[in-house]
C-alpha positions as CSV (number, residue, x, y, z in Angstrom):
1,X,64.3,-7.3,-23.6
2,X,66.4,-7.0,-20.5
3,X,69.0,-4.9,-22.2
4,X,66.5,-2.3,-23.2
5,X,65.0,-2.2,-19.8
6,X,68.4,-1.8,-18.2
7,X,69.4,1.2,-20.3
8,X,66.0,2.8,-20.1
9,X,65.9,2.5,-16.3
10,X,69.4,4.2,-16.2
11,X,68.2,7.0,-18.4
12,X,65.1,7.3,-16.3
13,X,67.1,7.5,-13.1
14,X,69.1,10.4,-14.6
15,X,65.9,12.2,-15.8
16,X,64.3,12.0,-12.3
17,X,67.2,14.2,-11.1
18,X,66.4,16.9,-13.7
19,X,64.6,18.9,-11.1
20,X,67.8,19.3,-9.2
21,X,68.9,22.0,-11.7
22,X,66.8,25.2,-11.8
23,X,69.0,27.3,-14.0
24,X,69.9,26.9,-17.6
25,X,68.3,25.5,-20.7
26,X,67.8,21.9,-21.5
27,X,71.0,21.8,-23.6
28,X,72.9,23.0,-20.5
29,X,71.2,20.6,-18.0
30,X,71.6,17.4,-20.1
31,X,75.4,17.2,-19.6
32,X,75.0,17.8,-15.9
33,X,72.9,14.7,-15.7
34,X,75.8,12.5,-16.9
35,X,76.9,11.8,-13.3
36,X,73.4,10.6,-12.4
37,X,73.3,8.4,-15.5
38,X,76.7,6.8,-14.6
39,X,75.5,6.3,-11.0
40,X,72.4,4.7,-12.3
41,X,74.5,2.3,-14.4
42,X,76.6,1.4,-11.4
43,X,73.7,0.9,-9.1
44,X,71.8,-1.1,-11.6
45,X,74.8,-3.4,-11.9
46,X,75.0,-3.6,-8.1
47,X,71.3,-4.5,-8.1
48,X,71.8,-7.3,-10.6
49,X,75.0,-8.6,-9.0
50,X,74.4,-8.2,-5.3
51,X,70.7,-7.5,-4.8
52,X,68.4,-4.5,-4.2
53,X,69.7,-3.9,-0.7
54,X,73.3,-3.2,-2.1
55,X,71.9,-0.8,-4.6
56,X,69.9,1.1,-2.0
57,X,72.9,1.2,0.4
58,X,75.2,2.6,-2.4
59,X,72.6,5.3,-3.2
60,X,72.3,6.2,0.5
61,X,76.0,6.3,0.9
62,X,76.5,8.6,-2.1
63,X,73.8,10.9,-0.8
64,X,75.3,10.9,2.6
65,X,78.7,11.8,1.3
66,X,77.3,15.0,-0.2
67,X,74.4,15.9,2.2
68,X,76.1,15.3,5.6
69,X,78.9,17.8,5.1
70,X,76.5,20.3,3.6
71,X,74.3,20.1,6.7
72,X,77.3,20.3,9.1
73,X,78.8,23.3,7.3
74,X,75.5,25.1,7.1
């Protein structure tokens, strides 16, 4: 059942980020969740291969790449 859990957790990761998008209909938001789904797949792989710490660090780094410049710029 691991395969089902893997893909469902990746889909769940993307769906958790649904609230990041206020505008648009569901049909417009679903394609915007594709990057979160791909990230979820990558981080799930990192979790399996290198451990939970690696997955958490990758997620923090990805957030930092986007958040830090936004905070600095204003």
